[in-house]
C-alpha positions as CSV (number, residue, x, y, z in Angstrom):
1,M,61.7,4.4,23.6
2,L,61.8,6.3,26.9
3,W,65.2,7.8,26.4
4,A,64.4,8.7,22.8
5,L,61.3,10.6,24.1
6,I,63.5,12.3,26.7
7,A,66.0,13.4,24.0
8,V,63.2,14.8,21.8
9,M,61.7,16.8,24.7
10,T,65.2,18.1,25.7
11,A,65.8,19.3,22.1
12,A,62.5,21.0,22.0
13,A,63.3,22.8,25.2
14,V,66.7,23.9,23.9
15,M,65.2,25.2,20.7
16,A,62.6,27.2,22.6
17,V,65.5,29.0,24.3
18,L,67.8,29.5,21.3
19,W,65.1,30.7,18.8
20,P,64.6,34.1,20.4
21,L,68.4,34.5,20.8
22,S,69.0,33.9,17.1
23,R,66.9,36.9,16.0
24,R,68.6,40.3,15.4
25,A,68.0,42.9,18.0
26,R,65.8,45.7,16.9
27,D,67.1,49.3,16.7
28,L,65.7,50.9,19.8
29,H,67.0,54.4,19.0
30,S,64.0,55.6,17.0
31,G,63.4,58.3,19.5
32,N,67.1,59.5,20.0
33,D,68.8,62.8,19.2
34,V,69.6,61.9,15.6
35,A,65.9,61.5,14.7
36,V,65.2,64.9,16.4
37,Y,67.8,66.7,14.4
38,K,66.6,65.2,11.1
39,D,63.1,66.4,11.9
40,Q,64.5,69.9,12.6
41,L,66.2,70.0,9.2
42,E,63.0,69.1,7.4
43,E,61.1,71.7,9.4
44,I,63.6,74.4,8.4
45,G,63.1,73.5,4.7
46,R,59.3,73.8,5.1
47,D,59.6,77.2,6.8
48,Q,61.8,78.5,4.0
49,N,59.4,77.3,1.4
50,W,56.5,79.1,3.1
51,G,58.4,82.3,3.5
52,L,58.5,82.1,7.3
53,I,62.3,82.4,7.4
54,A,64.8,84.3,5.3
55,P,67.3,82.3,3.1
56,T,70.3,83.4,5.1
57,E,68.7,82.5,8.4
58,A,67.6,79.1,7.0
59,E,71.2,78.4,5.9
60,A,72.6,79.3,9.2
61,A,70.1,77.1,11.0
62,R,70.9,74.2,8.7
63,L,74.6,74.5,9.5
64,E,74.0,74.5,13.2
65,V,71.5,71.5,13.1
66,S,73.8,69.6,10.8
67,R,76.7,70.0,13.2
68,R,74.7,68.7,16.1
69,L,73.4,65.8,14.0
70,I,77.0,64.7,13.1
71,A,78.0,64.9,16.7
72,A,75.0,62.9,17.9
73,A,75.6,60.2,15.2
74,D,79.3,59.9,16.3
75,A,78.3,59.5,19.9
76,D,75.7,56.8,19.1
77,A,78.3,54.8,17.0
78,K,80.8,54.9,19.9
79,A,78.2,53.7,22.4
80,E,76.7,51.0,20.2
81,A,79.8,49.0,19.7
82,P,80.4,48.0,23.3
83,S,76.6,47.3,23.7
84,R,76.6,44.9,20.7
85,D,79.6,43.1,22.1
86,A,78.0,42.8,25.5
87,S,74.7,41.6,23.9
88,L,76.5,39.0,21.8
89,R,78.4,37.7,24.8
90,G,75.2,37.4,26.8
91,R,73.4,35.5,24.1
92,R,76.4,33.1,23.7
93,L,76.4,32.5,27.5
94,V,72.6,31.7,27.5
95,A,73.1,29.4,24.5
96,V,75.8,27.5,26.3
97,V,73.6,27.1,29.3
98,A,70.7,25.9,27.1
99,L,72.8,23.5,25.1
100,A,74.8,21.9,27.9
101,I,73.8,22.7,31.4
102,L,70.1,22.5,31.0
103,P,70.0,18.9,29.6
104,I,72.6,17.8,32.1
105,C,70.6,19.2,35.1
106,A,67.3,17.7,33.8
107,I,68.8,14.2,33.3
108,T,70.5,14.3,36.7
109,I,67.3,15.3,38.5
110,Y,65.2,12.7,36.7
111,L,67.7,9.9,37.5
112,A,67.6,11.0,41.2
113,V,63.9,11.3,41.7
114,G,62.3,9.8,38.6
115,S,61.2,6.2,38.1
116,P,62.5,5.0,34.7
117,D,61.9,1.4,35.6
118,L,58.3,1.8,36.7
119,P,56.0,-0.5,34.6
120,G,53.4,1.0,32.4
121,Q,49.8,1.4,33.5
122,P,47.1,0.7,30.9
123,L,44.4,3.3,30.4
124,A,41.7,0.9,31.4
125,S,43.1,0.1,34.8
126,R,43.8,3.8,35.5
127,A,40.3,4.7,34.5
128,A,38.8,2.0,36.6
129,A,40.7,2.9,39.7
130,P,38.8,6.2,40.6
131,R,35.5,4.4,40.1
132,G,36.6,1.5,42.2
133,G,37.1,-1.6,40.1
134,E,36.3,-5.1,41.3
135,Q,39.6,-5.6,43.0
136,S,39.6,-2.2,44.7
137,V,36.1,-2.8,46.1
138,A,37.0,-6.3,47.3
139,E,40.1,-5.0,49.0
140,L,38.1,-2.1,50.6
141,F,35.4,-4.5,51.8
142,A,38.1,-6.9,53.2
143,R,39.6,-4.0,55.1
144,V,36.2,-3.1,56.6
145,E,35.7,-6.7,57.7
146,R,39.1,-6.8,59.3
147,H,38.3,-3.6,61.1
148,L,35.0,-5.0,62.4
149,E,36.8,-8.1,63.7
150,Q,39.1,-5.9,65.7
151,N,36.4,-3.4,66.6
152,P,33.1,-5.3,67.0
153,G,31.6,-2.3,68.8
154,D,31.6,-0.1,65.6
155,G,27.9,0.2,64.9
156,R,28.4,2.4,61.9
157,G,30.7,-0.2,60.4
158,W,28.1,-2.9,60.7
159,E,25.5,-0.7,59.2
160,V,27.8,0.0,56.2
161,V,28.6,-3.7,55.4
162,A,25.0,-5.0,55.9
163,P,23.7,-3.9,52.5
164,I,26.8,-5.3,50.9
165,Y,26.2,-8.7,52.5
166,M,22.6,-8.6,51.2
167,R,23.7,-7.9,47.6
168,L,26.3,-10.7,47.9
169,G,23.6,-13.2,49.1
170,R,25.4,-13.6,52.4
171,F,22.1,-13.4,54.4
172,D,23.4,-14.9,57.6
173,D,26.1,-12.3,57.7
174,A,23.6,-9.6,56.8
175,V,21.4,-10.7,59.8
176,K,24.4,-10.5,62.1
177,A,25.4,-7.1,60.8
178,R,22.0,-5.6,61.0
179,G,21.4,-7.0,64.4
180,N,24.7,-5.5,65.7
181,A,23.8,-2.1,64.1
182,L,20.4,-2.2,65.8
183,R,21.9,-3.1,69.2
184,L,24.8,-0.7,69.1
185,L,23.2,2.3,67.4
186,G,19.7,2.1,68.9
187,A,16.3,1.1,67.5
188,T,14.8,3.0,64.6
189,A,12.0,1.9,62.2
190,E,14.5,1.6,59.4
191,R,16.9,-0.6,61.3
192,E,14.1,-2.8,62.6
193,S,12.6,-3.3,59.1
194,D,16.1,-3.9,57.6
195,L,16.7,-6.6,60.1
196,G,13.3,-8.2,59.3
197,E,14.1,-8.1,55.6
198,A,17.4,-9.8,56.2
199,L,15.6,-12.5,58.2
200,V,13.1,-13.0,55.4
201,S,15.9,-13.4,52.9
202,L,17.7,-15.9,55.1
203,A,14.5,-17.9,55.3
204,N,14.1,-18.0,51.5
205,G,11.3,-15.6,51.4
206,V,9.3,-16.7,54.4
207,V,8.2,-14.1,56.9
208,T,9.3,-15.9,60.0
209,A,8.2,-15.1,63.6
210,D,11.4,-13.2,64.3
211,A,11.1,-11.2,61.1
212,K,7.4,-10.5,61.9
213,T,8.5,-9.2,65.3
214,A,11.1,-6.9,63.7
215,F,8.5,-5.5,61.3
216,D,6.0,-5.0,64.1
217,D,8.6,-3.2,66.2
218,A,9.3,-1.0,63.1
219,L,5.7,-0.1,62.8
220,K,5.5,0.9,66.4
221,L,8.3,3.4,65.8
222,D,6.9,4.5,62.4
223,P,3.5,3.3,61.3
224,K,4.2,4.5,57.8
225,D,7.4,2.5,57.3
226,V,7.2,1.1,53.8
227,T,9.3,-2.0,54.2
228,A,7.5,-3.2,57.3
229,R,4.1,-2.6,55.8
230,F,5.0,-4.5,52.6
231,Y,6.3,-7.5,54.5
232,G,3.3,-7.3,56.8
233,G,1.1,-7.9,53.8
234,L,3.4,-10.7,52.6
235,A,3.1,-12.4,56.1
236,A,-0.7,-12.2,55.7
237,E,-0.5,-13.7,52.2
238,Q,1.7,-16.6,53.5
239,D,-0.8,-17.2,56.3
240,N,-3.6,-17.7,53.7
241,R,-5.2,-14.4,54.5
242,P,-5.3,-12.8,51.1
243,E,-8.0,-10.3,52.1
244,D,-5.8,-8.9,54.9
245,A,-2.8,-8.8,52.5
246,A,-4.8,-7.0,49.9
247,R,-6.0,-4.4,52.5
248,I,-2.5,-3.7,53.7
249,W,-1.1,-3.3,50.2
250,H,-4.0,-1.1,49.1
251,E,-3.3,1.2,52.0
252,L,0.4,1.2,51.2
253,A,-0.3,2.0,47.5
254,A,-2.6,4.8,48.5
255,D,0.1,6.4,50.6
256,A,2.8,6.1,47.9
257,P,4.3,9.4,46.7
258,E,4.4,10.1,43.0
259,G,7.2,8.2,41.2
260,A,7.9,5.8,44.1
261,G,10.1,3.0,42.8
262,W,8.6,0.4,45.1
263,L,5.0,1.0,44.0
264,A,5.3,-1.5,41.1
265,S,6.2,-4.3,43.5
266,V,3.1,-3.5,45.6
267,Q,0.9,-3.5,42.5
268,R,2.2,-6.9,41.4
269,A,1.5,-8.3,44.8
270,L,-2.0,-7.0,44.7
271,A,-2.6,-8.5,41.3
272,R,-1.4,-11.8,42.7
273,V,-3.8,-11.9,45.6
274,E,-6.8,-10.4,43.8
275,A,-6.6,-12.4,40.6
276,P,-9.9,-14.3,40.0
277,G,-9.5,-17.9,41.2
278,A,-6.0,-17.4,42.4
279,A,-4.8,-20.1,44.7
280,A,-3.7,-19.0,48.1
281,P,0.1,-18.5,47.9
282,R,2.2,-20.7,50.1
283,A,5.6,-20.6,51.7
284,P,8.2,-23.1,50.4
285,G,7.0,-26.7,50.9
286,G,8.4,-30.2,50.8
287,D,9.0,-30.2,47.0
288,D,10.8,-26.9,47.3
289,V,13.0,-28.3,50.1
290,A,13.9,-31.3,48.0
291,A,14.8,-29.2,45.0
292,A,16.9,-26.8,47.1
293,P,20.7,-27.2,47.5
294,P,21.6,-29.4,50.5
295,A,23.2,-26.4,52.3
296,Q,19.8,-24.6,52.2
297,Q,17.5,-27.5,53.0
298,G,18.0,-27.3,56.8
299,D,17.3,-23.6,56.8
300,M,14.2,-24.0,54.7
301,I,12.8,-26.7,56.9
302,R,13.3,-24.7,60.1
303,A,11.8,-21.6,58.4
304,M,8.7,-23.6,57.5
305,V,8.4,-25.0,61.1
306,E,8.8,-21.5,62.6
307,R,6.2,-20.1,60.3
308,L,3.7,-22.8,61.3
309,A,4.4,-22.2,65.0
310,A,3.8,-18.5,64.5
311,R,0.5,-19.1,62.7
312,L,-0.7,-21.4,65.5
313,R,0.2,-18.9,68.1
314,R,-2.1,-16.4,66.4
315,D,-4.9,-19.0,65.7
316,G,-4.6,-22.2,67.6
317,S,-7.9,-23.8,66.4
318,D,-6.2,-25.9,63.7
319,V,-5.6,-29.3,65.4
320,D,-4.0,-30.7,62.2
321,G,-1.6,-27.9,62.3
322,W,-0.6,-28.7,65.9
323,I,0.0,-32.3,65.0
324,Q,2.1,-31.3,62.0
325,L,4.1,-29.0,64.3
326,V,4.7,-31.8,66.8
327,R,5.8,-34.1,64.0
328,S,8.2,-31.5,62.6
329,Y,9.9,-30.9,66.0
330,M,10.4,-34.7,66.4
331,V,11.9,-34.9,62.9
332,L,14.3,-32.2,63.8
333,G,15.2,-34.0,67.0
334,E,13.7,-31.3,69.2
335,A,11.6,-33.4,71.6
336,D,11.4,-30.6,74.2
337,K,9.8,-28.3,71.7
338,A,7.5,-31.1,70.6
339,R,6.2,-31.6,74.2
340,A,5.9,-27.8,74.7
341,A,3.8,-27.7,71.5
342,V,1.5,-30.3,72.8
343,T,1.0,-28.3,76.0
344,D,0.3,-25.1,74.0
345,A,-2.1,-27.0,71.8
346,H,-4.1,-28.3,74.9
347,R,-4.3,-24.7,76.1
348,A,-5.5,-23.4,72.7
349,L,-8.0,-26.3,72.1
350,E,-9.4,-26.2,75.6
351,G,-13.2,-26.8,75.5
352,D,-13.2,-28.8,72.2
353,A,-13.2,-32.4,73.3
354,D,-13.0,-33.8,69.7
355,K,-10.0,-31.8,68.8
356,L,-8.3,-32.6,72.0
357,R,-8.8,-36.3,71.4
358,R,-7.4,-36.1,67.9
359,L,-4.4,-34.1,69.3
360,D,-3.6,-36.7,72.0
361,E,-3.9,-39.6,69.5
362,G,-1.6,-37.9,67.1
363,A,0.9,-37.0,69.9
364,R,1.0,-40.6,71.2
365,S,1.6,-41.9,67.6
366,L,4.6,-39.7,67.4
367,G,5.9,-40.8,70.8
368,V,5.0,-37.6,72.7
369,G,3.0,-37.7,75.9
370,G,0.1,-35.3,76.3
């Protein structure tokens, strides 16, 4: 099929050369001496008819012009024969080149630099390549990861791959990438809030203490940061403070520019906390942990414990919460943190003898000294 196509294309190229050569050359002597003398003869006849020249003078002029006309015609005939021969030889030479040398040269060049054995490329694959098909994106991402392994100090590289990790659900890698970008490129409100968002995703939607710290740092750099303000409201919601969550989200909605894409999410969150009789939302609980895949259960438990510890640091009056925190640390095998929690609880409940008694009883039942 390939060689048939090449033959057709070669034949078309040859015909394009031969077609003009097959046409007869036009007579280019329309303005030569013969035409001039013929015009003079006609002019003499008109002058005689109008009486501008005598018959004898007209006859003499005709004889002179006729003599010159015959001489010019003879000269043209003698000059035209060699020219026709030369033209014919030239056309024949060009025809030989077109018929023989041109195809030979074309085929020789193609065999030297062409790729007749190259496999075909379907249109779909060629069309997908400029847009970056799945394979090309995967290869590009793999190259970026290899580059970061060899150049861990490339902050821009970490910042580029972090959103991709988020879309792929690789939240632990996203936390690492955003943390590295923040450390290497410097703190900005956007980088702080991006890190906090990755931490929330890693904790299955729980605004952990580390995430809350990142959002607070973002708000110190830019009090109008949208991401940090939204998750600040979510943290309040998860801490059973719906009024604070509603206040934060109302302020955020009031500051939203026209056509903001994130406004719908804020409005849904407001509807959730302001619905009549709505139960206070909660972070993932025991049932959620049991239903989660085994690989995620440990992370969910630690996220719940961390959230509880953060809440008690803000409001340490909940003695049952302190006992639950101590129990959680013991279940996780972190006895040092359990003892530290008892110490913190004593400090927070100082002055309330009944709560301190309940705390000590609960700690002793868990095997933790007060």
